[in-house]
N, C-alpha and C positions, 0 to 999 in steps of 0.2 A: 792166265793173264789178268783176270779180274782181281785175284788176290794180290798180285804184284802191283796193280794200279792202286789198290787201296792202301798198300804199304807205302807207296811213294807219297801219298797224300798225308800220311801221318807226320806230325811235327811234335817237338817237345813242348811240355807245359810252359816252359820259359818263353819259347817262341810264340805260343798261343797268347800269353800275357801281352807281349809286345804287339802282336797282330790286333788284339782287342783294343789297345790304346790307339793304334792307327785308325781302326774303324770308328772310334769315338772322336777322331780328329784332335787328339790331345797334342798340344804344341810343346809344352814343357812338363817334365817330371822333376820335382825337387827331391833330392835324396842323398843317401849316404850308404855306401856298400858295406856288406858284412857277409859272413860265411853262409847264412841261410838264403841269401838272395843272389849269390854269385852266378848261378845259371841265368837268372834274369838279366843281370848286368852284362853278361857275356853276349846275350842276344841284343841288348840295347846298343852295344858297340858295333854290331854288324849292320846297322841301318842308320839313316839320318833324318827320317821323318819326325820321329819323336826325339826332342833334344833333352838332354839331362843337365840339370844344374846341381853341381856338387857343393853342398853347404858344408859348414864346419861343425855342425851339431844337429841332431835329428829334430830338436824343437824348432830350429830355424827352417828345416825342410817343410814342416807343416805350416809355420807362419808365412813362409814364402808362397806356398800354394794358396794359402788363405788370402794374402794381399792380391795375388793374381786374380782370384775368383771375385773378390769384392769390387775390383776396379773394372771388370768387364762382365760379360754375360756367360762366360764359360766356367765349368767347374774346375777347381784346382786338383792336382794329383801329386801325391807324395809316395815315396818308396823307401822303406827302412827295413833293417834286418831284425832278427828275433831278439828276445831278452832285453838288454839295455837299450837297443835301438828302439824298441817299442816303448819302453818306459820313458825314455828321453822325449819321445814324441807325444806323450800323454797330455802335457800342458797345452801344446798346440791344438790337439784334437778337441780338448775341452773348451778352448777359446772359440774354435769354429762352431762347436755345438751350441754354446750359449748365445751366439749371434746368428744362428741359422744360416751358415755359409755352406754352399754346395761343394762337396769335396769327396774324392775317393782316395783312401789310404791303403796301399798294398804293403803288407808286412810279411816278412819271412818267418817260418816256423821250423823247429827242429824236425828231422825226418819222422814220418808217421809212426814207425815202431817205437820211437823214443818218447813220444808224447805221454806225459804223466809220470815219467820215471826220473824227474829232476835232472834231466840231461843238461850238459853244458850249454849255456845261452838259452835255456828254456824259460818261458813264463807263460801263464795262461792268458793269452792276449784277448780272447773273446770275453772272459770274465772281467778282466781288468778294465776293458774299454766299454763294456755294455752300458754303464750309466752315462757315458759321454759321447755316444754316437746315435744317429738315427736308426742304424741297424748294423749288424756285423755278421760275417760269415767265416766259417772254417772249411776250406775246400779239402775234401777227402778223396776225390777221384779226379784224375786229370781230365776226364771227359766233361766235368762240370765247371771247368775254369771259365770258358767263354760265356755260358749262360749266367754264371755267378757275377762276373764283371759287368755284363749287360744289366743285370738286376741292380747292381751297385750304382751305376750311373743313373738308372731310371729312378731309383729311390732318392738319390742325393739331389736330383734336380727338379723333382715334381712335388706338388703339395707344398708343405712348409719345408724348405731346403734344409740340408744338414749333412754332416760328414758320415760316410759309410766306409767301413773297414772290411778288407778282404785278407784273411790270413791264409797263407799257402805254405804247407810243409815243403822242405827242400827236395825230398824225393819225388814229390808230385811234379815239381818243375822240371825234373829230368826224365819223367816217363813220357810216352808218346800217345797221341790220339789224333783223329781226324779233326781238322779245324772247320767249324761252321759258326758264324756269328749271327745270332738272332737279332732281328730289328726290334721286336717287341717280345717281352716275356710276361705273360699274364700271371698275376699274383692275386689269388682270391682274397687274401687278407689285407691287401693294400689297394685301395681305390679312393684316392682323395677327391673330395668335392671341389668342383671348379666354379660352377655357376651359382650365383646367389639366388635365393628364393624370391620370386617376383613379388609375392605378397608382403614379405618382410621389407623389401625395398620400398614398396608403396607406403608402408607404415612409417618407415624412416623419413621419407620425403615429407609426409604430413607433419611429423614432429618438427622438422627443420622449418617448415613454413609457419608453424605456430610460435617459433622461438622469439623471445624478446631480447635475450642475452646469449646468443649462440657462440659456440667455440668449436673449432676443428683442430683435433689433436692427432698428429700422425707420427708414425715410427718407422723403423727399418723395413717393415713389410712393404711400404710404398716403393722403396728403392729396389728391394729384392723382386718385387712384383712388376717392375718396369711401369709403374703407374704415375710417374711424376707429371706427365702431360695432362692426364685426366684429372688429377688432383688440382692442378693450377686452373684448369678450365672451370671446374666446379666451384672453387673458392672465389674466382672472379665473378662467376655468374650469380652466386649467392651474396657476395659482398661481406662475407664473414671474416673474422680474424682467424689466423692459422698459426699454430706453433708446431715445432718439431722436437722430438726427443734427441738425445745425443746420437743415437744410431740413425735417426731420420734426417739429420742435417743434409741439405742439398735436395731433399725430396720436394721441397717448396723453396723458391728463390729467396735467399736471405735479404736481398736488396729490395724486394717487393714491399710496398707500404702496408699491405695486409698481413705481413709477417711480423709477429710480436716477439720474436726471439725464441731461443731454446727455453724449455721449461724444466722444472725439477730442482734437485738439490742445489745446483749452481746456475739455475735458469734466471731469466730476467724477472724483475719485479712485476712488469706488466703481464708477462705470460703466466706466471704463477697466480696472480690475483684474478686474471680473467678465467683461468682454469677453475679456480676455487669458487668463483661467484657466477659462473654461467648457469643458465637454466636448461639449456639443451646442449649436449656434448656429442659430437660425432668423432668417434675414435677409429682411426684407420691404420691397420697394420701395426698396432702398438699393444702393450700388454700390462699397462698400469703397474709397473714394477715399483719397488720401494724407493728407488732414487727419483722417481717421477712424481708420485702423488704424496710422498711422505707418509705420515700416519693415516691409515685407512679410516680410523674413527673420526679424525679431524676432517678428512675429505667428505665423509658422509654427513657432517653437520649441516651442510648446505644441500637443499633439495634440488635435484636436477634429473632430467631424463636423459638416458644414455643410449646411443646407437653404437654398436661395436661391429666393425667389419674385420674379419681375419680368415685366413686360409686354414688355420688350425682351430678346430672346435674346442680343444682343451684349453686354449688361451682365453676363451670368452667366459666371463663371470668367474674367473679363477681367483682374483683378488677383489674385484669390485663387481657387484651384481648389476647387470645391464637390463634395459627395458626392451630393446630390439636387437637381438643377435642376428648377424648375417654371416654365414659361412660361405666363403668363395674366394676366388682370385680377386684381389683388390682392384686390379685394372678393369676387369669385366664388371664388377659391381659398381664402380664409379662411373663407367661408361653407361650402364643401365640407369643410374641416377640422373646423369646428364640428359639422357634421352627422355626420361619422364619429366624433367624440369622444362625441357624445350617444348614438349608436347602440351604442357599445362600453362594456363593463364595465371595461375596463382604464384605470388611472390611473397617473400618475407615482409613484415611490417617495417616500412621505410623509416617511420618516425622513431620507433623503438630501437631500430638498428643505429640510427644517428645518435641517439642518446647513449647507447652502449659504446659506440666509438668515442664519444666525448669523454666517457669515464676512462676508457683505455688510454686515451691521450693524456689524461691527467696522471695516470700511473706512469706512463712513459716519461712524464716531466720530472720524475724522481732521478733520472739519469743514473740508474743503478750500477752502470759499468764504469763510472768515472774513476780516474786515478790521477796521481800527481804527475803532471807532464813537465814539471820544472825541475825534477830531481837531478842531482849531479851523479847519481848512480843509475845504471840502466834498469828501467822497469820492464819486466818480462812482457807485459801487455804491449809495450811499444815495439818490441821485436816482432811480435805476431802482426801488428798493424803495418809495420814496414815490409814484412814478407808479403802481405796481401797487396800492398802498393807496388812492390817491385815485380811481382808475378801477375799483376793486374787481375787477381782473383781467379786465375786459370790453372793454378798448379794442382797436382794431386798431393794431398797432405796426409801423411801417416803420423801417428803419435804413439808414444808409450803411455804410461798411466801415472797420473798424479796431477799436481797443479798445472804443469805445462799443458796437459791434455785439456783441462778446463779452459785455460786461457786461449788455446787454439780454437776450441769450440765457440767461445764467446766473441773472439775478435777477428777470425778469418771468415768472411762472409761467403758461404758456399751457395752459389746459384745453380749448380748442376749436381745431379746425383752421381754417386760412385767416385766423388773426388775426395771425400773424407773417410779415411781408413783408420779405424781405431778399435781397440778391444773394449767393448761396452759392457757386456754381461759378466765376464770373468775378471776383467781388470788386470790384464797380464803385463807386468813389466817385462821388457825385452822384446815386445811385439813390434815396435816401431821400425827398427832397421831391417830385419828380414822380410817384413811385409812390404816395405818400400822396394826391396829387390824384386818381389813378385810384380808390383805395380810397374816398375820400370821395364821389366821384360814384356809385360802386356802392352805397354805404350812406349816403344823405344825412343821416340822423339819428344816426349812430353817432359815438362818440368815436374820433378818429384822431390818433395821436401819431407824430411823426417824431423818432426818437432819432438824433442826428447829432453830428459833431465840427466844430470850427471850420475844419478843412481841407476836409473832405468837403462841407460846406454851400456853400462857395464855388464848387464845380464846376457847380452848376445853380441858383445863387442867383436868376437872372433869373426863375425860375418863381414867385417871390413876386408878380410882375406878373400871371401867369395866375390865381393864387389870388385876387387882388383883383378881376379881371374877372368871375370866376364865383362870387365870395363863398364861398370854401371855408374853413370855420372850423377849419383844422388847428391843432394845437398842436405847435410845433417846440421840442424839448428838446435844446439844444446843450450837450454836456459839453466845455467849453472849457478845455483844459489848455495852450494856446499852443504845442503841438507837433503834428506828425504822430505821434500817440501810439504806434501800433503800430510804425512805423518807428523811433522813438526807443527803444522797448523792445528791438527786435532789435539795434539798434546798441549798446545798453547790455550786452546779454547776449553778443553774438557778434562785435562789431566794436570792442572796446577802449574802449567808452563814447565813441566819436567821433561826435558828432551832426552828421554831414555833411548839410547842407541840410534838416534835419528841424524846425528851429525856425521858427515862424511869427512873425516880428518886424515884420510890416507889416499887422496885422489891422485891419479896420474896426471902428467902433463899431456893433455889431450892433443895439443899441437904436435908434439914429438911422437905421440902414439900413432896419430893419423899418418904422419910422415913415415914412420917405421913400416906401416902397411902399404906404403907407396902412394899415398894420397896427399892432398893439399890440406894443411892445417892453418887455422886462423884463430887468434885470441882477440876478443873485442871487449874493452872495459870502459869505453866512454860513450855516452848517449849520442854524441855528434857523429860517431863513426858507424852507427848501426846500419843505416840505409846504404851507405857507401860500400860496406863490407858485403852486404847481401847482393848488391849490383855486381860487384867484382866477382863474387862466387858464381852467380848465375851466368856471367859472361864466359866462364870456363865450361863450355858445353860438353866437353869430353872428359872431364875430371870429376871425381868425387871430392867435394870440399867439406871439411869438418869445421864448423864454426862454433867456437866455445865462447858464448856470451856470458860475461860475469855480471850477474843480476843481483838486485836487492834481496838480501837474505830475509828481510822482515816482511816482504810483501805476501799478502794472503789473497785467496780467491773469494770474491764477493759478487753477488749475494750468496748466502749459504743458508740452507734449511738444515738445522741440526738434526741428528738422528732422533727419531721418535716424535718429532714435531710435525706440524702441518704446513701446507704450502704458503699460507699467509703469515707464518711465524718466522720470517726470514731475518737473518742478520745482514744488514746493509753496509755497515762500515766496521 
């Protein structure tokens, strides 16, 4: 009887996979079926707790899971088959890895006996993805599926988040084992630090109290670490200026007077000048990347003392040597800093701080984001400003990559975290539409806008079909200048104005294309019609509306720090 009871408890590897996802309370899996994952798909169809979203390309599956994860606190999940299914997903995985997005990707593999024999639909998934995942696994025993998937979710969501891949051969999904899902899986080689060192925090607070020209520089780690509240309280308590990176927008309210705008290559004049000329810099969940500080040699021309808080010790002093490193969850470290500040009578030098703000206000007076508001041609900046007005700043905004991405970052004022969804590290064209699908699924009643360009949208345009199938009422805002805009801008500035292959001279009629997919299409070519078109589109709460805004072909993104230059060497007009 005992043997019979044990046999009754055995289930297939495919069912174990689904049971694991249920245990993790996974809401959506974004995927595309194929031979190596058919047993898993068969089990998916037998239950309704875990919903599947059928994309039209595996890259979009990972982008969809990515957008879902960025906009909420849950990890994204993608499911693709072996061979080309995996290789199609690589761009999405790399995108998530560069931006530290928690995600689990389950991939099919050819049967175990065929691995290494160049079997049909085989590729070495573990080796191909190793540089672009936080970790990956090849499951060789059906009894290891549950513990491996538990490890995957644990690794993906703790420490510095990131994508974790689980590769499962087809025969393993058809074998049977007893299912038992562990709540915790000890891993000797994986034990991320969470609490910051109290002595280092005291040193940091002392530096901040001594500052005459302080600056707080924050990145995506504030958002991933759910630390926006603590950051705002610390900034207000200190009275210091604060800037966000592209990935950190919304981590501190953009409408707050202490916010000096985004910094970096296309950051504001005041943010970049304050960053360059501060004497004490507090960096929180940011990594001093090349698009933020420009040329490191130029950055080091000014002496400053730097405090750097990050969950990942490898990010500290990687590009810029810091004075006080603090490894830990940014939320906990900022809370400890607030506690020390509250308990202390010491405060920053008020007179020095007032003089510093006076200098920052002079920099602000340059009005570095000004553009021609009287043009007879639609200016792309005006479309983003109108979008902000129509949505009252409350939309989730995804973007592709290029000029439109920078204008969205500059002109849509994000006051809340997880509202700005974009590919920051990898710069992936095609990210905008599928990531917006994930956002809309995570927030069914929310306003979701995808700001894109006519070149980027064509990368994953097939996902309009997915949007139709699942009735996702996205609003696509295309800033159509009939160029690969950022490529054209660089060619104009640095390549003798030779527009080599950057002109899009074979564009579709986007209105008819949207209608062919079953959606609403609009073409807007007059400045006076911009706001009205947006209001009309957002009034259609149950329809996807594709808005093709015909914008000025000559408009460039300013300010701009040229490659190899320093933060104070901006082009302003």
